[in-house]
C-alpha positions, 0 to 999 in steps of 0.5 A, a space after each residue: 295575837 297579842 302584840 307587846 312592846 317592852 318587857 314591862 308590858 308583861 303584866 304577868 308571865 304567859 302560861 308555859 311559854 314556848 319561845 322563839 327569838 328573831 326578827 322574822 323578816 319575810 317570815 319565809 319557809 325557814 321561819 315557818 319551820 321554826 314557828 310550826 315547831 313553836 306552835 306544836 309544842 305550845 299546843 301540846 303543853 297548853 302553853 303560849 306560842 311566843 315570839 321574842 323580836 327586837 326593835 329596831 333591827 339589831 344591825 341598825 344599832 350595831 352596824 347601821 351602815 350595813 343594816 339590811 333593807 327589810 322585806 316586810 313591814 311590821 304590819 305584814 310581819 304581824 299578819 304572817 305570824 298570826 296566820 302561822 298560829 303565834 299567840 303573842 309577840 314581844 318587841 324588846 328594845 334593842 340597845 347597846 347595853 342589851 347587846 353587851 349581855 353575855 350568852 349566859 346573861 341573855 339566857 338567865 335574865 331574858 329567857 328564864 327570868 323575864 319570859 319564864 320560857 318552858 321551851 325554846 325553839 331556834 334555827 340551827 344557825 342561831 347566834 346570841 349574846 355579846 358579839 354573837 358569841 353564843 350558838 345553838 349548842 351553847 344555848 342548849 347547854 345553858 338552858 339545860 342548867 335552868 331546866 329549859 328544853 331547847 329544840 333546834 330546827 334544821 334549815 329549809 333548803 329549796 332547789 339548793 338554796 337555804 331559805 334565809 332573809 338575806 338570800 331572799 333580799 338578794 333575789 328580790 333586789 336582782 329581780 328574781 321574784 320567782 326564786 324569792 317566792 319559792 323560798 318565801 312560800 308565797 309571792 313577794 308582796 309590795 303594799 301602799 296607799 292608793 295614789 291618784 296619778 296623771 291618767 297616763 295609763 288610761 290615755 294609753 288604753 291601759 289604766 293603772 292603780 298606783 302607789 308608793 311602796 312601803 317596803 324597804 327591799 324593792 325589786 329593780 325597776 321593770 315590768 312584772 307579772 303580778 296579782 293585785 289584791 283589792 279589798 280581799 279580791 285577787 286580780 291578775 295584773 301586769 305591774 311596772 315598778 319605776 319612774 316612768 322615764 318616757 314621761 320624764 318621771 322621777 318619783 318611784 311608783 308601783 303601777 298595776 294594770 288589771 287584766 280584763 277588768 273594767 270599771 272603777 275601784 274604790 279602795 284605800 290600799 293595794 297589795 301587789 304579789 310578784 310572780 315573774 319579771 318581764 323586762 327592764 323599765 326603759 325610756 321609749 321614743 314616743 307614747 305610741 311606742 310605749 303603748 305597743 310595748 305595754 300591749 306586748 307585756 299584757 299579752 305575756 302576762 295573760 299567757 303566764 296566767 293561762 299556763 299557771 292555771 293549766 299547771 294548777 289543774 295538773 297538780 290538783 289532778 295528781 293530788 286527787 285520790 284515785 276513783 
């Protein structure tokens, strides 16, 4: 996937670009529905599946006090977009001057003249132009005048919730990582560089791998059922997000204990996938009390994976063709 920064990086127009527009924070199921349409249209036309995104996030220029805490890092987003089949992403600078473009100017100057869009795919709630004056219906009308087709993709609803970045941020911030995963289409993930700790976990009999998370949107401090990804290998784990109050800690860390694993792991980076929340982080009266609670947490995490394996087997049996 090509990653371009600024309109000047377009040395020549892409062949038959099929364009979608947005920040795609989280690359959730709603985004995936749009991207699937973009990729399908691009393949049918032997064209280019192109994402137009903005840097920085528009709210950081227009309403910085209300700018959202992002779900994904740029690296995560690029990997997810590439996995979805996107051919190129153009990060356009978002400025106050750009924000003042009218809907008609945006369509004519950006989509038509700059990108040479053949097709545009958007979500039904898409807004654009100065003060978000343009909506999907206006985009269809303006694009038609320029011979550009527009496909409007309906929202994805899961268990009564519309898959949106704002909803997922709320769920993650509330600790409901299970519901967030349902809208993301995968577990919520934190990443970071491995950091050497003080060996508290090992002293308690539950060694951990530690890192400071790179993401902005974080689940509340507590203990979670997780999987920890190390060099492409996925390990069931129990993870604490917090400051280790029993030992009067103050720095936020993610600490993952790998279930039923022994040995040393050499890795520069970690990724932790969040499946369920077990409890709040709290201060214990002693190290022994904390040790007993961790043992209970680990047992509950193991039980989660036992049940998950049974559920996965049932799903496989249902999906297998009858013999």
